[in-house]
C-alpha positions as CSV (number, residue, x, y, z in Angstrom):
1,X,31.3,149.7,42.7
2,X,31.1,150.3,46.5
3,X,30.4,153.6,48.2
4,X,30.1,154.3,51.9
5,X,29.1,157.9,52.6
6,X,29.3,159.4,56.1
7,X,28.4,156.0,57.7
8,X,27.8,156.0,61.4
9,X,27.1,153.1,63.8
10,X,26.9,153.4,67.6
11,X,26.2,150.4,69.8
12,X,24.3,150.6,73.1
13,X,23.5,154.4,72.7
14,X,22.7,156.3,75.8
15,X,24.1,153.7,78.2
16,X,27.4,153.3,80.0
17,X,28.4,150.8,77.4
18,X,27.9,153.2,74.5
19,X,30.5,152.6,71.7
20,X,30.9,154.5,68.5
21,X,32.1,151.9,66.0
22,X,31.8,153.9,62.8
23,X,32.3,157.6,62.8
24,X,31.2,159.3,59.6
25,X,33.1,156.6,57.6
26,X,33.5,157.5,53.9
27,X,35.0,155.0,51.4
28,X,34.8,154.5,47.7
29,X,36.0,151.4,45.8
30,X,36.2,151.4,42.0
31,X,35.3,148.3,40.0
32,X,38.2,145.8,40.3
33,X,39.8,147.4,43.4
34,X,41.3,144.9,45.8
35,X,41.7,146.8,49.1
36,X,43.2,145.3,52.2
37,X,41.9,146.8,55.5
38,X,43.9,147.0,58.8
39,X,43.6,148.7,62.1
40,X,43.7,147.9,65.9
41,X,41.0,146.1,67.8
42,X,37.9,148.4,68.0
43,X,39.0,150.3,64.9
44,X,35.8,149.3,63.1
45,X,37.0,146.8,60.6
46,X,34.4,144.0,61.2
47,X,31.7,146.6,61.9
48,X,32.3,148.0,58.5
49,X,32.0,144.6,56.8
50,X,28.9,143.8,58.7
51,X,27.4,147.2,57.8
52,X,28.1,146.5,54.1
53,X,26.6,143.1,54.4
54,X,23.5,144.4,56.2
55,X,24.0,142.3,59.4
56,X,22.8,145.4,61.1
57,X,21.4,148.7,59.8
58,X,23.5,151.9,60.2
59,X,22.4,154.9,62.2
60,X,23.4,157.5,59.6
61,X,24.9,157.8,56.1
62,X,24.4,155.6,53.0
63,X,25.8,152.5,51.3
64,X,25.6,152.0,47.6
65,X,26.7,148.9,45.6
66,X,27.2,149.4,41.8
67,X,25.2,152.6,42.0
68,X,22.2,151.1,43.8
69,X,21.3,152.4,47.3
70,X,21.2,149.3,49.6
71,X,21.2,151.2,52.9
72,X,17.7,149.9,53.9
73,X,18.0,146.5,52.4
74,X,18.0,143.4,54.6
75,X,21.0,141.1,54.8
76,X,19.4,138.4,52.7
77,X,18.5,140.8,49.9
78,X,22.1,142.3,49.8
79,X,23.4,138.7,49.6
80,X,22.5,138.7,45.9
81,X,25.3,141.3,45.4
82,X,27.9,140.1,47.9
83,X,30.2,137.2,48.5
84,X,31.7,136.7,52.0
85,X,34.3,134.5,53.6
86,X,34.5,134.5,57.4
87,X,37.3,133.9,59.8
88,X,35.9,130.6,61.0
89,X,36.2,128.0,58.2
90,X,33.1,126.2,59.6
91,X,30.8,129.2,58.9
92,X,30.7,129.4,55.1
93,X,29.8,125.8,54.4
94,X,27.3,123.1,55.5
95,X,29.3,120.4,57.1
96,X,26.6,117.7,56.9
97,X,26.3,118.2,53.1
98,X,28.7,116.9,50.4
99,X,31.1,119.1,48.5
100,X,29.0,119.0,45.4
101,X,25.8,119.8,47.3
102,X,27.6,122.9,48.8
103,X,28.7,124.0,45.4
104,X,25.2,123.5,44.0
105,X,23.8,125.7,46.7
106,X,26.3,128.4,45.8
107,X,25.7,128.0,42.1
108,X,21.9,128.4,42.5
109,X,22.0,131.4,44.8
110,X,19.5,134.0,43.8
111,X,17.6,131.6,41.6
112,X,14.0,130.5,42.2
113,X,14.0,127.4,44.4
114,X,12.0,124.3,43.5
115,X,11.5,120.8,45.0
116,X,14.0,119.4,42.5
117,X,17.4,119.0,44.1
118,X,19.2,116.5,41.9
119,X,22.7,117.5,40.7
120,X,23.0,117.0,36.9
121,X,26.1,115.5,35.3
122,X,26.9,118.8,33.6
123,X,27.0,120.5,37.0
124,X,29.1,117.8,38.4
125,X,31.6,118.1,35.6
126,X,31.7,121.9,36.0
127,X,32.4,121.5,39.8
128,X,35.3,119.1,39.1
129,X,36.8,121.7,36.7
130,X,36.4,124.4,39.3
131,X,38.1,122.4,42.0
132,X,41.1,121.1,40.0
133,X,43.1,124.3,40.1
134,X,43.0,124.3,44.0
135,X,45.4,121.4,43.9
136,X,43.7,119.8,47.0
137,X,42.3,116.7,45.3
138,X,38.7,117.8,46.1
139,X,37.6,117.2,42.5
140,X,37.9,113.5,43.3
141,X,35.9,113.8,46.5
142,X,32.7,115.4,45.4
143,X,30.5,113.1,47.4
144,X,32.5,113.5,50.6
145,X,30.9,115.4,53.5
146,X,32.4,118.8,53.9
147,X,32.6,118.2,57.7
148,X,35.5,115.7,57.0
149,X,37.7,118.4,55.3
150,X,40.5,120.2,57.0
151,X,40.2,123.8,57.9
152,X,42.3,124.9,54.9
153,X,40.3,122.7,52.5
154,X,37.1,124.0,53.8
155,X,38.2,127.7,53.6
156,X,39.3,127.2,50.0
157,X,35.9,125.7,49.2
158,X,34.2,128.6,50.9
159,X,36.2,131.1,48.9
160,X,35.3,129.2,45.7
161,X,31.6,129.3,46.6
162,X,31.7,133.0,47.5
163,X,33.1,133.9,44.1
164,X,31.0,131.4,42.1
165,X,28.3,133.8,41.1
166,X,30.8,136.6,40.6
167,X,29.5,139.0,43.2
168,X,29.7,142.7,42.8
169,X,31.7,142.9,46.0
170,X,33.7,140.2,47.8
171,X,34.2,140.5,51.5
172,X,37.1,138.6,53.1
173,X,36.8,138.9,56.9
174,X,40.2,137.8,58.3
175,X,39.6,134.6,56.4
176,X,43.1,133.1,57.1
177,X,43.3,134.0,60.8
178,X,42.3,130.6,62.0
179,X,44.7,128.7,59.7
180,X,48.3,127.6,60.2
181,X,50.9,129.8,58.4
182,X,51.5,127.4,55.5
183,X,47.8,126.9,54.9
184,X,47.1,130.6,55.3
185,X,49.6,131.4,52.6
186,X,48.0,128.8,50.2
187,X,44.5,130.4,50.8
188,X,45.9,133.9,50.3
189,X,47.5,132.7,47.0
190,X,44.1,131.3,46.0
191,X,42.4,134.5,47.0
192,X,44.6,136.5,44.7
193,X,43.9,134.1,41.8
194,X,40.1,134.1,42.3
195,X,40.0,137.9,42.6
196,X,42.2,138.5,39.5
197,X,40.5,135.9,37.3
198,X,37.0,137.1,38.1
199,X,38.0,140.8,38.4
200,X,36.2,141.1,41.7
201,X,35.9,144.3,43.7
202,X,37.3,143.1,47.1
203,X,37.7,144.2,50.7
204,X,40.0,142.0,52.8
205,X,40.3,142.6,56.5
206,X,43.5,141.3,58.0
207,X,45.6,141.7,61.2
208,X,48.8,140.9,59.3
209,X,50.5,144.0,58.1
210,X,52.8,142.1,55.8
211,X,49.8,140.5,54.1
212,X,48.0,143.9,53.9
213,X,51.1,145.3,52.1
214,X,51.7,142.3,49.8
215,X,48.1,141.8,48.5
216,X,45.7,144.0,46.6
217,X,46.2,147.4,44.9
218,X,45.0,149.5,47.9
219,X,45.7,149.6,51.6
220,X,43.2,151.2,54.0
221,X,43.8,151.8,57.7
222,X,40.9,152.4,60.1
223,X,41.2,154.0,63.5
224,X,38.2,154.9,65.8
225,X,35.7,154.1,63.0
226,X,37.4,156.4,60.4
227,X,39.7,156.0,57.4
228,X,43.0,157.5,58.4
229,X,45.2,156.1,55.6
230,X,44.4,155.1,52.0
231,X,47.5,154.1,50.1
232,X,47.5,152.8,46.5
233,X,49.6,152.5,43.3
234,X,53.4,152.8,43.5
235,X,53.2,154.2,47.0
236,X,51.7,150.9,48.2
237,X,54.2,148.8,46.3
238,X,57.1,150.6,48.1
239,X,55.6,150.2,51.6
240,X,57.3,148.4,54.4
241,X,56.0,147.7,57.9
242,X,58.1,150.4,59.6
243,X,56.8,152.9,57.0
244,X,53.3,151.9,57.7
245,X,53.7,152.2,61.4
246,X,55.2,155.7,61.0
247,X,52.3,156.8,58.8
248,X,49.9,155.4,61.4
249,X,51.6,157.4,64.2
250,X,51.4,160.6,62.1
251,X,47.8,160.1,61.0
252,X,46.4,159.1,64.4
253,X,48.6,161.2,66.6
254,X,49.6,158.1,68.6
255,X,53.1,156.7,69.2
256,X,53.4,153.1,68.0
257,X,56.5,151.0,68.8
258,X,55.6,147.9,66.8
259,X,53.0,146.2,64.7
260,X,52.3,143.9,67.7
261,X,51.4,146.9,69.8
262,X,49.3,148.4,67.0
263,X,47.3,145.3,66.2
264,X,47.2,143.4,69.6
């Protein structure tokens, strides 16, 4: 469903600030894979997601989604195939619009736009049914401005919107990092549910090693723009944080004393 082949990206080439963010990165996700992605600052995690989303074009290599080469496609054209939830809860929704208006925008993504905007009763009923399982009471606040919601409520809504059209690939970019631990756990629980129910192929970047181990069927570790660990199946289920740190040390050739040192 997603193939990155020998992807390279260097920022500020030929200057004193030259930085190689992706170094012949190769990765393949099968349909339905839920891969968590970890690595230290500068490992290339966010750059990889931005490359997949088309925020910037890569220097070398290719990117394919469901067999189609999207390497040269612009960000807005790739958006038809992708859903994305960002770290900042304020990014994925329009705060001045109501909950139902935000959901309507997500539901109509990729469709031809007209001057007609009204939300039909059937759509409104569907939105209520979609919101009920969240357990946040949002189904009774369809006409409330999204800007009035808490960070957790807004991120839950963003996740629902990102998955509404069942994208070929869902990108979760540290989407719980700005939330308090209790709310983050709720959003992660919702993420698992949304991914499983819709059978979405998913990449979730996180700084939390425990979350990386607990969620998904694959764990990928990046270092210096390369995949240095790819763990799945029973091997992943048996992982612990000390095991993961030991594997990182062996794969990267660096001594690591704690997850704080690795991910700080």
